[in-house]
TIFI-38762 format. One record per residue: residue in one letter; x, y, z of N, C-alpha, C in turn. Coordinates in nm, 4 decimals, padded with zeros to 6 digits, m for minus. Layout:
N
(site A,(X,Y,Z),(X,Y,Z),(X,Y,Z)) ...
***
This chain:
110
(site M,(m06.3037,09.1189,03.1214),(m06.1944,09.0599,03.0452),(m06.2094,08.9079,03.0463)) (site N,(m06.2067,08.8480,02.9286),(m06.2217,08.7040,02.9145),(m06.0846,08.6425,02.8852)) (site V,(m06.0282,08.5736,02.9840),(m05.8959,08.5134,02.9704),(m05.9119,08.3626,02.9627)) (site K,(m05.8488,08.3025,02.8632),(m05.8501,08.1569,02.8506),(m05.7352,08.1017,02.9343)) (site N,(m05.7664,08.0082,03.0249),(m05.6651,07.9521,03.1135),(m05.6272,07.8084,03.0816)) (site H,(m05.7086,07.7382,03.0031),(m05.6838,07.5962,02.9768),(m05.6758,07.5735,02.8263)) (site F,(m05.5706,07.5068,02.7842),(m05.5461,07.4800,02.6423),(m05.5183,07.3305,02.6272)) (site P,(m05.6231,07.2464,02.6195),(m05.6033,07.1013,02.6099),(m05.5200,07.0637,02.4863)) (site G,(m05.4182,06.9824,02.5082),(m05.3310,06.9415,02.3987),(m05.4022,06.8649,02.2891)) (site N,(m05.5054,06.7886,02.3263),(m05.5760,06.7109,02.2246),(m05.6681,06.7970,02.1391)) (site E,(m05.6829,06.9251,02.1740),(m05.7629,07.0166,02.0923),(m05.6768,07.1029,02.0010)) (site A,(m05.5460,07.0991,02.0186),(m05.4547,07.1784,01.9361),(m05.4068,07.0958,01.8178)) (site A,(m05.4109,07.1564,01.7016),(m05.3681,07.0872,01.5797),(m05.2161,07.0910,01.5665)) (site L,(m05.1584,06.9798,01.5213),(m05.0171,06.9750,01.4868),(m05.0070,07.0268,01.3440)) (site E,(m04.9473,07.1430,01.3270),(m04.9409,07.2121,01.1986),(m04.8063,07.1857,01.1312)) (site T,(m04.8094,07.1440,01.0052),(m04.6860,07.1237,00.9294),(m04.6307,07.2597,00.8887)) (site V,(m04.5058,07.2852,00.9261),(m04.4390,07.4109,00.8935),(m04.3541,07.3927,00.7680)) (site A,(m04.2874,07.2798,00.7596),(m04.2034,07.2432,00.6458),(m04.1907,07.0916,00.6495)) (site D,(m04.1318,07.0334,00.5461),(m04.1139,06.8897,00.5430),(m04.0293,06.8466,00.6629)) (site G,(m04.0850,06.7611,00.7496),(m04.0130,06.7124,00.8659),(m04.0151,06.8051,00.9861)) (site L,(m04.0941,06.9124,00.9795),(m04.1013,07.0109,01.0870),(m04.2468,07.0492,01.1105)) (site S,(m04.2938,07.0301,01.2334),(m04.4323,07.0657,01.2661),(m04.4373,07.1285,01.4043)) (site R,(m04.5477,07.1998,01.4321),(m04.5609,07.2654,01.5617),(m04.7047,07.2628,01.6095)) (site K,(m04.7184,07.2719,01.7427),(m04.8491,07.2772,01.8071),(m04.8464,07.3947,01.9045)) (site I,(m04.9410,07.4859,01.8885),(m04.9493,07.6033,01.9752),(m05.0160,07.5631,02.1058)) (site G,(m04.9540,07.6004,02.2160),(m05.0099,07.5730,02.3481),(m05.0655,07.6996,02.4094)) (site A,(m05.0609,07.7063,02.5393),(m05.1160,07.8206,02.6126),(m05.0508,07.9503,02.5650)) (site H,(m05.1335,08.0544,02.5572),(m05.0816,08.1851,02.5171),(m05.1777,08.2962,02.5591)) (site N,(m05.1197,08.4133,02.5744),(m05.1948,08.5371,02.5885),(m05.1143,08.6440,02.5164)) (site D,(m05.1435,08.7693,02.5371),(m05.0710,08.8742,02.4648),(m04.9223,08.8795,02.5004)) (site N,(m04.8877,08.8369,02.6209),(m04.7506,08.8532,02.6689),(m04.6639,08.7290,02.6640)) (site L,(m04.7250,08.6121,02.6403),(m04.6501,08.4880,02.6553),(m04.7108,08.3789,02.5679)) (site M,(m04.6263,08.2889,02.5189),(m04.6744,08.1782,02.4348),(m04.5817,08.0591,02.4490)) (site V,(m04.6404,07.9387,02.4471),(m04.5629,07.8160,02.4473),(m04.5964,07.7374,02.3194)) (site V,(m04.4936,07.6825,02.2559),(m04.5101,07.6114,02.1290),(m04.4277,07.4827,02.1328)) (site E,(m04.4914,07.3710,02.1004),(m04.4252,07.2408,02.0901),(m04.3806,07.2251,01.9453)) (site V,(m04.2527,07.1969,01.9236),(m04.1983,07.1885,01.7875),(m04.1364,07.0504,01.7672)) (site H,(m04.1807,06.9802,01.6618),(m04.1347,06.8444,01.6310),(m04.0444,06.8471,01.5081)) (site F,(m03.9265,06.7851,01.5218),(m03.8290,06.7786,01.4129),(m03.7983,06.6341,01.3784)) (site E,(m03.7830,06.6065,01.2497),(m03.7249,06.4803,01.2050),(m03.5752,06.5029,01.1874)) (site A,(m03.4960,06.3979,01.2043),(m03.3504,06.4080,01.1908),(m03.3138,06.4672,01.0549)) (site G,(m03.2170,06.5573,01.0555),(m03.1669,06.6186,00.9334),(m03.2363,06.7476,00.8949)) (site V,(m03.3481,06.7795,00.9586),(m03.4219,06.9017,00.9258),(m03.3512,07.0222,00.9871)) (site T,(m03.3440,07.1295,00.9101),(m03.2818,07.2534,00.9569),(m03.3854,07.3644,00.9640)) (site A,(m03.3854,07.4358,01.0752),(m03.4597,07.5616,01.0877),(m03.3580,07.6696,01.0541)) (site P,(m03.3735,07.7377,00.9408),(m03.2712,07.8314,00.8956),(m03.2509,07.9482,00.9927)) (site M,(m03.1361,08.0114,00.9821),(m03.1050,08.1277,01.0646),(m03.2123,08.2346,01.0435)) (site H,(m03.2565,08.2923,01.1534),(m03.3598,08.3961,01.1493),(m03.3523,08.4768,01.2788)) (site H,(m03.4307,08.5811,01.2863),(m03.4391,08.6607,01.4091),(m03.5789,08.7194,01.4183)) (site H,(m03.6160,08.7591,01.5389),(m03.7465,08.8204,01.5629),(m03.7371,08.9055,01.6884)) (site V,(m03.8374,08.9875,01.7104),(m03.8360,09.0816,01.8226),(m03.8667,09.0154,01.9556)) (site H,(m03.9067,08.8899,01.9530),(m03.9469,08.8193,02.0746),(m03.8278,08.7641,02.1515)) (site E,(m03.8369,08.7624,02.2851),(m03.7454,08.6834,02.3653),(m03.7912,08.5395,02.3519)) (site Q,(m03.6973,08.4455,02.3551),(m03.7331,08.3048,02.3369),(m03.6465,08.2166,02.4255)) (site I,(m03.7111,08.1202,02.4882),(m03.6402,08.0133,02.5581),(m03.6804,07.8831,02.4916)) (site T,(m03.5832,07.7997,02.4613),(m03.6083,07.6684,02.4036),(m03.5649,07.5624,02.5030)) (site Y,(m03.6552,07.4697,02.5326),(m03.6265,07.3563,02.6199),(m03.6320,07.2303,02.5340)) (site V,(m03.5287,07.1472,02.5410),(m03.5232,07.0247,02.4614),(m03.5933,06.9129,02.5392)) (site I,(m03.7060,06.8669,02.4838),(m03.7801,06.7557,02.5446),(m03.7152,06.6237,02.5076)) (site S,(m03.6810,06.6087,02.3789),(m03.6187,06.4855,02.3314),(m03.5371,06.5152,02.2071)) (site G,(m03.4512,06.4212,02.1697),(m03.3696,06.4356,02.0501),(m03.2377,06.5044,02.0780)) (site K,(m03.1686,06.5377,01.9698),(m03.0379,06.6036,01.9772),(m03.0331,06.7071,01.8654)) (site F,(m02.9860,06.8281,01.8977),(m02.9891,06.9403,01.8041),(m02.8574,07.0168,01.8090)) (site E,(m02.8222,07.0764,01.6954),(m02.7124,07.1720,01.6908),(m02.7752,07.3091,01.6696)) (site F,(m02.7609,07.3966,01.7682),(m02.8163,07.5314,01.7626),(m02.7056,07.6324,01.7437)) (site T,(m02.7302,07.7303,01.6603),(m02.6439,07.8474,01.6520),(m02.7245,07.9639,01.7060)) (site V,(m02.6681,08.0329,01.8032),(m02.7301,08.1515,01.8628),(m02.6241,08.2609,01.8593)) (site G,(m02.6493,08.3619,01.7774),(m02.5464,08.4642,01.7570),(m02.4261,08.4011,01.6916)) (site D,(m02.3086,08.4164,01.7529),(m02.1862,08.3585,01.6952),(m02.1405,08.2330,01.7701)) (site Q,(m02.2300,08.1735,01.8499),(m02.1977,08.0527,01.9254),(m02.2795,07.9344,01.8738)) (site T,(m02.2199,07.8155,01.8741),(m02.2896,07.6938,01.8349),(m02.2867,07.5964,01.9517)) (site Y,(m02.4016,07.5336,01.9764),(m02.4180,07.4413,02.0887),(m02.4826,07.3133,02.0396)) (site V,(m02.4375,07.1990,02.0897),(m02.5063,07.0725,02.0677),(m02.5836,07.0459,02.1958)) (site V,(m02.7168,07.0303,02.1812),(m02.8036,07.0164,02.2980),(m02.8880,06.8902,02.2868)) (site A,(m02.9294,06.8391,02.4037),(m03.0101,06.7173,02.4104),(m03.1137,06.7343,02.5215)) (site A,(m03.1937,06.6304,02.5419),(m03.3031,06.6338,02.6391),(m03.2576,06.6920,02.7726)) (site G,(m03.3359,06.7879,02.8222),(m03.3071,06.8527,02.9488),(m03.2294,06.9828,02.9371)) (site D,(m03.1688,07.0078,02.8194),(m03.0946,07.1322,02.7977),(m03.1913,07.2433,02.7558)) (site S,(m03.1493,07.3670,02.7768),(m03.2306,07.4802,02.7324),(m03.1406,07.5925,02.6826)) (site L,(m03.1993,07.6798,02.6029),(m03.1280,07.7920,02.5423),(m03.2105,07.9197,02.5580)) (site Y,(m03.1431,08.0315,02.5738),(m03.2084,08.1620,02.5764),(m03.1674,08.2396,02.4521)) (site K,(m03.2647,08.3045,02.3890),(m03.2381,08.3871,02.2713),(m03.2979,08.5249,02.2958)) (site Q,(m03.2115,08.6244,02.3081),(m03.2590,08.7596,02.3298),(m03.3233,08.8162,02.2031)) (site P,(m03.4028,08.9223,02.2156),(m03.4681,08.9794,02.0976),(m03.3678,09.0123,01.9867)) (site N,(m03.4070,08.9811,01.8643),(m03.3342,09.0141,01.7415),(m03.2010,08.9433,01.7216)) (site I,(m03.1679,08.8430,01.8043),(m03.0435,08.7692,01.7818),(m03.0679,08.6634,01.6725)) (site E,(m02.9733,08.6509,01.5813),(m02.9818,08.5488,01.4769),(m02.9675,08.4113,01.5411)) (site H,(m03.0541,08.3188,01.5018),(m03.0454,08.1830,01.5553),(m03.1087,08.0847,01.4573)) (site G,(m03.0666,07.9599,01.4667),(m03.1186,07.8528,01.3827),(m03.0738,07.7198,01.4411)) (site A,(m03.1271,07.6110,01.3861),(m03.0952,07.4790,01.4414),(m03.0994,07.3727,01.3340)) (site T,(m03.0214,07.2671,01.3569),(m03.0286,07.1462,01.2757),(m03.0566,07.0306,01.3706)) (site C,(m03.1530,06.9480,01.3347),(m03.1882,06.8333,01.4165),(m03.0940,06.7182,01.3836)) (site L,(m03.0190,06.6725,01.4835),(m02.9244,06.5628,01.4655),(m02.9899,06.4270,01.4899)) (site E,(m03.0827,06.4220,01.5866),(m03.1624,06.3023,01.6164),(m03.3057,06.3485,01.6384)) (site S,(m03.4013,06.2869,01.5712),(m03.5409,06.3298,01.5799),(m03.5788,06.3659,01.7221)) (site G,(m03.6539,06.4761,01.7356),(m03.6892,06.5179,01.8692),(m03.7933,06.6278,01.8739)) (site T,(m03.8199,06.6704,01.9963),(m03.9223,06.7711,02.0229),(m03.8656,06.8798,02.1116)) (site L,(m03.8982,07.0040,02.0759),(m03.8580,07.1206,02.1526),(m03.9819,07.1876,02.2102)) (site L,(m03.9640,07.2596,02.3190),(m04.0690,07.3442,02.3734),(m04.0155,07.4862,02.3708)) (site D,(m04.0769,07.5713,02.2874),(m04.0358,07.7108,02.2751),(m04.1313,07.7990,02.3532)) (site V,(m04.0754,07.8938,02.4266),(m04.1533,07.9920,02.5005),(m04.1156,08.1292,02.4467)) (site F,(m04.2161,08.2076,02.4095),(m04.1942,08.3402,02.3521),(m04.2621,08.4473,02.4360)) (site T,(m04.1968,08.5615,02.4457),(m04.2616,08.6798,02.5002),(m04.2194,08.7995,02.4163)) (site P,(m04.3135,08.8821,02.3694),(m04.4569,08.8557,02.3735),(m04.4933,08.7404,02.2814)) (site H,(m04.6222,08.7080,02.2732),(m04.6649,08.5954,02.1898),(m04.6322,08.6218,02.0430)) (site R,(m04.6251,08.5144,01.9648),(m04.5975,08.5234,01.8209),(m04.7291,08.5368,01.7457)) (site E,(m04.7645,08.6571,01.7126),(m04.8885,08.6829,01.6373),(m04.8862,08.6061,01.5051)) (site D,(m04.7673,08.5938,01.4437),(m04.7548,08.5258,01.3143),(m04.7815,08.3749,01.3261)) (site F,(m04.7839,08.3183,01.4453),(m04.8132,08.1764,01.4649),(m04.9621,08.1517,01.4810)) (site L,(m05.0383,08.2540,01.5148),(m05.1820,08.2360,01.5440),(m05.2671,08.2540,01.4197)) 
***
């Protein structure tokens, strides 16, 4: 079994997802994935859901997240948990970066 253990950040491409929204895929295997997500102020990630569990850690900036029927304003150092299939979305209030962790990995991101 050949397992990749090191994922240098300078070798990962910052991929544009939408205007003002980009992401960089970090370490991953079949069961786990980390993704760096960059937002410009005013950008919205529309409400969506997926089968993956997700934790979001706010590295910088300020965001308004809706998770299920709750809305939270979060900033650097805050984190959120999203269980499988829960509707969630976010609006960036101040430009910033998030770190998303998914289990299992997001095949659609690779």
